[in-house]
BATORKOL-589026 format. One line per 10 residues: number of its first residue (from 1); for each residue x, y, z of C-alpha. Coordinates in nm, 4 decimals, always signed. Layout:
REM BATORKOL-589026
NUM) X Y Z ~ ...
***
This chain:
REM BATORKOL-589026
1) -8.4895 +0.0118 +6.9257 ~ -8.1098 -0.0201 +6.9057 ~ -7.8894 +0.2555 +7.0397 ~ -7.6837 +0.4426 +6.7801 ~ -7.4177 +0.7101 +6.8127 ~ -7.1466 +0.8768 +6.6054 ~ -6.9318 +0.5627 +6.6198 ~ -7.2134 +0.3692 +6.4524 ~ -7.1590 +0.5785 +6.1390 ~ -6.8078 +0.4381 +6.0943
11) -6.9429 +0.0850 +6.1322 ~ -7.2387 +0.0986 +5.8931 ~ -7.2009 +0.3845 +5.6450 ~ -6.9917 +0.4236 +5.3303 ~ -6.7036 +0.6539 +5.4347 ~ -6.7644 +0.9331 +5.1822 ~ -6.8665 +1.1759 +5.4584 ~ -6.6877 +1.2888 +5.7727 ~ -6.9775 +1.4034 +5.9900 ~ -6.9474 +1.6105 +6.3039
21) -6.8793 +1.4266 +6.6300 ~ -7.2303 +1.4994 +6.7599 ~ -7.5692 +1.3881 +6.6248 ~ -7.8519 +1.6444 +6.6150 ~ -8.1832 +1.4907 +6.7172 ~ -8.4165 +1.7897 +6.7424 ~ -8.4551 +2.1265 +6.5732 ~ -8.6756 +2.4276 +6.6275 ~ -8.6489 +2.7504 +6.4273 ~ -8.2724 +2.8255 +6.4228
31) -8.1715 +2.6038 +6.7139 ~ -8.0568 +2.2405 +6.7203 ~ -8.0133 +1.9914 +7.0062 ~ -7.7926 +1.6842 +7.0016 ~ -7.8159 +1.3429 +7.1701 ~ -7.6619 +1.4816 +7.4873 ~ -7.9051 +1.7720 +7.5055 ~ -7.6478 +2.0325 +7.3996 ~ -7.7957 +2.3270 +7.2114 ~ -7.6585 +2.5003 +6.8989
41) -7.7406 +2.8088 +6.6930 ~ -7.7758 +2.6901 +6.3342 ~ -7.5988 +2.9173 +6.0839 ~ -7.6024 +2.6488 +5.8117 ~ -7.9714 +2.5587 +5.7593 ~ -7.8648 +2.2222 +5.6201 ~ -7.6545 +2.3950 +5.3488 ~ -7.9214 +2.6478 +5.2465 ~ -8.2104 +2.4019 +5.2820 ~ -8.4159 +2.4755 +5.5943
51) -8.4633 +2.8392 +5.4970 ~ -8.7795 +2.8705 +5.7027 ~ -8.6130 +2.7055 +5.9991 ~ -8.6646 +2.3714 +6.1655 ~ -9.0154 +2.2467 +6.2390 ~ -9.1936 +2.5446 +6.0828 ~ -9.5548 +2.5081 +6.2043 ~ -9.7253 +2.5841 +5.8721 ~ -9.5029 +2.3432 +5.6814 ~ -9.5554 +2.0750 +5.9452
61) -9.9316 +2.1179 +5.9144 ~ -9.9214 +2.0839 +5.5340 ~ -9.7012 +1.7761 +5.5589 ~ -9.9352 +1.6073 +5.8070 ~ -10.2399 +1.6923 +5.5977 ~ -10.0891 +1.5525 +5.2764 ~ -9.9570 +1.2441 +5.4578 ~ -10.3159 +1.1576 +5.5425 ~ -10.4188 +1.1774 +5.1759 ~ -10.1608 +1.0558 +4.9212
71) -9.7859 +0.9921 +4.9372 ~ -9.6778 +0.8799 +4.5926 ~ -9.7857 +0.8084 +4.2368 ~ -9.5915 +0.6983 +3.9327 ~ -9.5432 +0.9453 +3.6500 ~ -9.8180 +0.7636 +3.4661 ~ -10.0317 +1.0075 +3.6649 ~ -10.0115 +1.3720 +3.7599 ~ -10.1207 +1.5025 +4.0995 ~ -10.2745 +1.8165 +4.2429
81) -9.9887 +1.9384 +4.4687 ~ -9.7354 +1.9151 +4.1835 ~ -9.9636 +2.1096 +3.9506 ~ -10.0268 +2.3776 +4.2124 ~ -9.6535 +2.4170 +4.2781 ~ -9.5738 +2.4339 +3.9071 ~ -9.8376 +2.7014 +3.8563 ~ -9.7090 +2.9004 +4.1536 ~ -9.3540 +2.8917 +4.0144 ~ -9.4727 +2.9939 +3.6695
91) -9.6784 +3.2796 +3.8109 ~ -9.3773 +3.4042 +4.0092 ~ -9.1015 +3.3716 +3.7468 ~ -9.0171 +3.3909 +3.3755 ~ -9.0934 +3.0206 +3.3361 ~ -9.3726 +2.8640 +3.1335 ~ -9.2906 +2.4991 +3.2042 ~ -9.1510 +2.3105 +3.5044 ~ -8.9838 +1.9712 +3.5493 ~ -8.9634 +1.8215 +3.9001
101) -8.6941 +1.5875 +4.0293 ~ -8.5263 +1.5116 +4.3615 ~ -8.2182 +1.7318 +4.3970 ~ -8.0113 +2.0150 +4.2590 ~ -7.7832 +1.7721 +4.0773 ~ -8.0826 +1.6171 +3.9029 ~ -8.2219 +1.9584 +3.8152 ~ -7.8888 +2.0529 +3.6567 ~ -7.8662 +1.7165 +3.4823 ~ -8.2086 +1.7808 +3.3310
111) -8.1128 +2.1347 +3.2295 ~ -7.7939 +2.0223 +3.0549 ~ -7.9651 +1.7330 +2.8775 ~ -8.2450 +1.9640 +2.7669 ~ -7.9971 +2.2179 +2.6296 ~ -7.8255 +1.9552 +2.4166 ~ -8.1540 +1.8057 +2.2999 ~ -8.2861 +2.1503 +2.2079 ~ -7.9706 +2.2206 +2.0061 ~ -8.0073 +1.8926 +1.8155
121) -8.3733 +1.9635 +1.7392 ~ -8.3245 +2.3247 +1.6293 ~ -7.9688 +2.3397 +1.4964 ~ -7.7291 +2.0455 +1.4688 ~ -7.5939 +1.7477 +1.6611 ~ -7.2549 +1.9215 +1.6417 ~ -7.3842 +2.2099 +1.8540 ~ -7.3018 +2.0344 +2.1797 ~ -7.0447 +2.2442 +2.3676 ~ -7.1311 +2.3333 +2.7259
131) -6.9346 +2.6178 +2.8829 ~ -6.9085 +2.6389 +3.2617 ~ -6.6896 +2.8276 +3.5072 ~ -6.3848 +2.7204 +3.6995 ~ -6.4556 +2.6762 +4.0714 ~ -6.8237 +2.6175 +3.9947 ~ -7.0309 +2.3425 +4.1535 ~ -7.3337 +2.1869 +3.9863 ~ -7.3830 +1.8504 +4.1559 ~ -7.2349 +1.5041 +4.2012
141) -7.3676 +1.3031 +3.9076 ~ -7.0987 +1.2134 +3.6538 ~ -7.2353 +1.4722 +3.4095 ~ -7.2750 +1.7550 +3.6598 ~ -6.9467 +1.6882 +3.8368 ~ -6.7774 +1.7081 +3.4955 ~ -6.9497 +2.0390 +3.4223 ~ -6.8561 +2.1702 +3.7655 ~ -6.5240 +2.3500 +3.7518 ~ -6.3498 +2.1753 +4.0416
151) -6.1439 +1.8808 +3.9126 ~ -6.1046 +1.7291 +4.2606 ~ -6.4687 +1.6157 +4.2495 ~ -6.4235 +1.4318 +3.9192 ~ -6.0849 +1.2695 +3.9836 ~ -6.0919 +0.8914 +3.9712 ~ -6.4257 +0.8675 +3.7903 ~ -6.3118 +0.8957 +3.4294 ~ -6.3631 +0.8897 +3.1474 ~ -6.5948 +1.1837 +3.2013
161) -6.8439 +1.3221 +2.9474 ~ -6.6938 +1.5327 +2.6697 ~ -6.7933 +1.8572 +2.5035 ~ -6.7417 +2.0580 +2.8233 ~ -6.5225 +2.3688 +2.8485 ~ -6.4317 +2.5847 +3.1471 ~ -6.3474 +2.9531 +3.1736 ~ -6.2763 +3.1763 +3.4770 ~ -6.5792 +3.3137 +3.6593 ~ -6.6566 +3.6831 +3.6115
171) -6.4192 +3.6974 +3.3123 ~ -6.6291 +3.8067 +3.0162 ~ -6.3340 +3.8241 +2.7780 ~ -6.2506 +3.4582 +2.8476 ~ -6.5965 +3.3343 +2.7629 ~ -6.6177 +3.5627 +2.4597 ~ -6.3037 +3.3925 +2.3294 ~ -6.4475 +3.0464 +2.4002 ~ -6.8107 +3.0665 +2.2877 ~ -6.9034 +2.9841 +1.9290
181) -7.1922 +2.8655 +1.7179 ~ -7.1109 +2.5124 +1.8413 ~ -7.1988 +2.6147 +2.1963 ~ -7.5375 +2.4829 +2.3075 ~ -7.5359 +2.6243 +2.6611 ~ -7.3553 +2.8361 +2.9175 ~ -7.4224 +2.7420 +3.2800 ~ -7.3410 +2.9760 +3.5672 ~ -7.4162 +3.0298 +3.9342 ~ -7.5212 +3.3925 +3.9909
191) -7.3314 +3.3561 +4.3172 ~ -7.0693 +3.0834 +4.3348 ~ -7.1290 +2.8975 +4.6599 ~ -6.8840 +2.6083 +4.6956 ~ -6.6338 +2.8112 +4.4933 ~ -6.5914 +3.0675 +4.7715 ~ -6.9155 +3.2724 +4.7895 ~ -6.8383 +3.5003 +4.4959 ~ -7.1201 +3.7037 +4.3379 ~ -7.1296 +3.7539 +3.9631
201) -7.0901 +4.1125 +3.8502 ~ -7.3786 +4.2829 +3.6750 ~ -7.1683 +4.3400 +3.3634 ~ -7.0700 +3.9736 +3.3531 ~ -7.4262 +3.8400 +3.3540 ~ -7.5378 +4.1070 +3.1072 ~ -7.2527 +4.0008 +2.8816 ~ -7.3371 +3.6307 +2.9102 ~ -7.6937 +3.7029 +2.8076 ~ -7.5784 +3.8963 +2.5005
211) -7.3222 +3.6324 +2.3991 ~ -7.5734 +3.3484 +2.4319 ~ -7.8227 +3.5394 +2.2191 ~ -7.5566 +3.6067 +1.9570 ~ -7.4585 +3.2392 +1.9281 ~ -7.8037 +3.0797 +1.9790 ~ -7.6860 +2.9210 +2.3026 ~ -7.9055 +2.8719 +2.6072 ~ -7.8173 +3.0531 +2.9289 ~ -7.8655 +2.8323 +3.2352
221) -7.8695 +2.9817 +3.5847 ~ -7.7910 +2.7335 +3.8604 ~ -7.9827 +2.8788 +4.1541 ~ -7.9784 +2.5640 +4.3628 ~ -7.8107 +2.7437 +4.6545 ~ -7.8915 +3.1125 +4.6010 ~ -8.2520 +3.0635 +4.4871 ~ -8.5814 +3.0612 +4.6823 ~ -8.5287 +3.3900 +4.8598 ~ -8.1687 +3.3650 +4.9787
231) -8.0521 +3.6621 +4.7686 ~ -8.3364 +3.8838 +4.8922 ~ -8.5297 +3.8192 +4.5697 ~ -8.7247 +3.4999 +4.5057 ~ -8.4560 +3.4095 +4.2514 ~ -8.1270 +3.5918 +4.2011 ~ -8.1906 +3.6529 +3.8311 ~ -8.4561 +3.9001 +3.9449 ~ -8.1980 +4.0874 +4.1513 ~ -7.9714 +4.1174 +3.8473
241) -8.2481 +4.1784 +3.5945 ~ -8.0991 +3.9138 +3.3630 ~ -8.3413 +3.6401 +3.2570 ~ -8.1984 +3.2947 +3.1813 ~ -8.3440 +3.0415 +2.9380 ~ -8.3344 +2.7666 +3.2005 ~ -8.3176 +2.7973 +3.5804 ~ -8.2518 +2.5205 +3.8306 ~ -8.3804 +2.5219 +4.1859 ~ -8.3641 +2.2814 +4.4812
251) -8.2377 +2.2930 +4.8413 ~ -8.4706 +2.5488 +5.0095 ~ -8.7566 +2.4577 +4.7773 ~ -8.8564 +2.1698 +5.0053 ~ -8.7229 +2.3117 +5.3346 ~ -8.5701 +1.9712 +5.4050 ~ -8.7743 +1.7403 +5.1845 ~ -8.5917 +1.6257 +4.8671 ~ -8.7028 +1.8185 +4.5604 ~ -8.5454 +1.9846 +4.2592
261) -8.7027 +2.1837 +3.9783 ~ -8.5985 +2.2934 +3.6326 ~ -8.7794 +2.6015 +3.5017 ~ -8.7843 +2.7035 +3.1367 ~ -8.9957 +2.8354 +2.8484 ~ -9.2552 +2.6409 +2.6535 ~ -9.0446 +2.6536 +2.3361 ~ -8.7361 +2.5075 +2.5007 ~ -8.9358 +2.2561 +2.7049 ~ -9.0874 +2.1135 +2.3862
271) -8.7581 +1.9329 +2.3190 ~ -8.8364 +1.6982 +2.6072 ~ -9.0994 +1.4902 +2.4303 ~ -9.2563 +1.1894 +2.6033 ~ -8.9901 +0.9411 +2.7088 ~ -8.6825 +1.1624 +2.6730 ~ -8.6299 +1.2215 +3.0458 ~ -8.7905 +1.1288 +3.3746 ~ -8.7729 +1.0905 +3.7512 ~ -8.9515 +0.8267 +3.9589
281) -9.0013 +1.0509 +4.2621 ~ -9.0076 +1.3851 +4.0801 ~ -9.3293 +1.5709 +4.1541 ~ -9.4096 +1.3478 +4.4503 ~ -9.7341 +1.4825 +4.6070 ~ -9.6011 +1.4714 +4.9640 ~ -9.2994 +1.6827 +4.8769 ~ -9.4643 +1.9231 +4.6328 ~ -9.7412 +2.0017 +4.8808 ~ -9.4778 +2.1260 +5.1245
291) -9.2773 +2.3055 +4.8541 ~ -9.5874 +2.4918 +4.7403 ~ -9.6286 +2.6288 +5.0922 ~ -9.2561 +2.7142 +5.1053 ~ -9.2840 +2.9364 +4.7972 ~ -9.6046 +3.0927 +4.9289 ~ -9.4372 +3.1835 +5.2587 ~ -9.1031 +3.3026 +5.1205 ~ -9.2288 +3.5017 +4.8218 ~ -9.3559 +3.7883 +5.0333
301) -9.2186 +4.1378 +5.0961 ~ -9.1893 +4.0614 +5.4666 ~ -8.9559 +3.7658 +5.4184 ~ -8.7583 +3.9000 +5.1220 ~ -8.7071 +4.2435 +5.2786 ~ -8.6198 +4.0638 +5.6006 ~ -8.3346 +3.8877 +5.4203 ~ -8.1806 +4.2245 +5.3348 ~ -8.2212 +4.3430 +5.6944 ~ -8.0601 +4.0269 +5.8316
311) -7.7759 +4.0575 +5.5837 ~ -7.6889 +4.3914 +5.7442 ~ -7.7038 +4.2380 +6.0920 ~ -7.4588 +3.9663 +5.9891 ~ -7.2227 +4.1925 +5.7973 ~ -7.2169 +4.4492 +6.0777 ~ -7.1573 +4.1734 +6.3328 ~ -6.8767 +4.0156 +6.1317 ~ -6.7156 +4.3560 +6.0861 ~ -6.7235 +4.4099 +6.4626
321) -6.5533 +4.0743 +6.5165 ~ -6.2984 +4.1686 +6.2536 ~ -6.2311 +4.5086 +6.4093 ~ -6.1341 +4.3312 +6.7294 ~ -5.9481 +4.0262 +6.5942 ~ -5.8432 +4.1087 +6.2326 ~ -5.9347 +3.7603 +6.1045 ~ -6.1300 +3.8378 +5.7851 ~ -5.9742 +3.9569 +5.4612 ~ -6.3120 +4.0165 +5.2940
331) -6.6804 +3.9744 +5.3757 ~ -6.8918 +3.9171 +5.0663 ~ -7.1954 +3.7410 +4.9248 ~ -7.5596 +3.8128 +4.8575 ~ -7.8461 +3.8268 +5.1026 ~ -7.8041 +3.5402 +5.3471 ~ -7.5346 +3.3588 +5.1522 ~ -7.2375 +3.5212 +5.3233 ~ -6.8707 +3.4372 +5.2845 ~ -6.5974 +3.5586 +5.5161
341) -6.2562 +3.5059 +5.3582 ~ -5.9955 +3.4437 +5.6236 ~ -5.7005 +3.6781 +5.6751 ~ -5.3404 +3.5490 +5.6916 ~ -5.3651 +3.4894 +6.0669 ~ -5.6139 +3.2066 +5.9938 ~ -5.5064 +3.1259 +5.6391 ~ -5.6470 +2.7913 +5.5266 ~ -5.8129 +2.7170 +5.8613 ~ -6.1836 +2.7413 +5.7788
351) -6.2247 +2.3771 +5.8823 ~ -6.0804 +2.4552 +6.2246 ~ -6.3316 +2.7387 +6.2678 ~ -6.6196 +2.5075 +6.1754 ~ -6.4966 +2.2299 +6.4058 ~ -6.4440 +2.4602 +6.7013 ~ -6.7844 +2.6139 +6.6331 ~ -6.9439 +2.2918 +6.7555 ~ -6.7647 +2.3269 +7.0887 ~ -6.9049 +2.6769 +7.1302
361) -7.2554 +2.5853 +7.0136 ~ -7.2748 +2.7357 +6.6652 ~ -7.3137 +2.5359 +6.3416 ~ -7.0993 +2.6824 +6.0629 ~ -6.9955 +2.5918 +5.7080 ~ -6.6953 +2.6495 +5.4863 ~ -6.6536 +2.7172 +5.1141 ~ -6.3051 +2.5886 +5.0547 ~ -6.0198 +2.5947 +5.3070 ~ -6.0102 +2.9716 +5.3391
371) -6.3738 +3.0896 +5.3428 ~ -6.6216 +3.0687 +5.6290 ~ -6.9733 +3.0340 +5.4864 ~ -7.2909 +3.1434 +5.6678 ~ -7.6294 +3.0220 +5.5418 ~ -7.8810 +3.0895 +5.8198 ~ -8.2565 +3.0586 +5.7971 ~ -8.4156 +3.3465 +5.6076 ~ -8.6344 +3.4120 +5.9109 ~ -8.3754 +3.3678 +6.1853
381) -8.4557 +3.5878 +6.4819 ~ -8.2395 +3.8893 +6.5626 ~ -8.1699 +3.7332 +6.9017 ~ -8.0350 +3.4176 +6.7360 ~ -7.8212 +3.6245 +6.4979 ~ -7.6675 +3.8054 +6.7935 ~ -7.6179 +3.4889 +6.9980 ~ -7.4691 +3.2959 +6.7071 ~ -7.2253 +3.5776 +6.6324 ~ -7.1299 +3.5925 +7.0012
391) -7.0472 +3.2221 +6.9871 ~ -6.8551 +3.2685 +6.6618 ~ -6.6485 +3.5390 +6.8272 ~ -6.5686 +3.2963 +7.1083 ~ -6.4405 +3.0539 +6.8434 ~ -6.2221 +3.3249 +6.6898 ~ -6.0921 +3.4342 +7.0296 ~ -5.9856 +3.0791 +7.1062 ~ -5.8250 +3.0195 +6.7662 ~ -5.6354 +3.3408 +6.7073
401) -5.3992 +3.3334 +7.0100 ~ -5.3206 +2.9671 +6.9362 ~ -5.2488 +3.0519 +6.5738 ~ -5.0228 +3.3424 +6.6653 ~ -4.8376 +3.1343 +6.9225 ~ -4.7787 +2.8608 +6.6657
***
């Protein structure tokens, strides 16, 4: 077997990523180890993916069991694990029908296509406007990157799909002025992740629901990042008490295996007749077997209440760091999607915090240049929370004097 290292990436991979200088080779719970044997506390969980931690024993057992039975079938067949997962999701949510794919982008692509198809079937081909929010993020396909409200991700890929409008997040008056009977769908993240970890207000989501009902538009909740327990509810719509027409889910659903899901009602789903949409790997038995166990394990009072408890541990810990170093302007988020907006002393230096985190043995994320983003496992131990925050404070202590001196 050939030896590979970080330099190999630059020699063999397309340069659309800039990965960390170390390569993780082993994970267990909320710890990672790299090629050199260095150990890290993982506060990223693969960007909200490994929500039950690395190498969870029950998930590993399910994966091994399914691997000995059946890996893949074409969509000319159905399979038992996919049907069990679909039924579990239906039993746990508002949904009556489920579509499986491979990622959050594909789940959003399916949701947006379904919304337009439903509008054509029930109203008119002219009812095609999709309204999304500025600073939103819905994926990297050409359609979803156009719907996402961050132009930097769409630059250089035009012409992009039309019929898409953007309004400020949490601004009900702006969307009220934009929406009309030509609107087929409004898509929103209950908590904007990439846009800076900004929760929607209760009044905003209530208002969206009322406006969509008034104009016969479908309300789509993108819960790719906040869903599957991260908010402290199985899905964030439950926390808000606002039910969407379509919900998208991915990331944590497979705890590291690639899967996305679009959830909706039977009436809306009927617009996707045979042949209108598909996915070669969607509903793969190997992946859905694991995802079924993920939902079973997360959708329990112990785990969901534990998210709320851990949120307090993180917020209290970040506040203690802030009391000593005055580096955070605001700490916000929902459950275990936590954003710490940087104060002027570290303005625009979230990347530096993340980079230096590796030196101190803590894996961190950012949400734009000025927000530190924490996405730990939903079941991270209290000891790992404390240790990770201790390492984060060491990062801050090293950065702040250098920043002041500069």
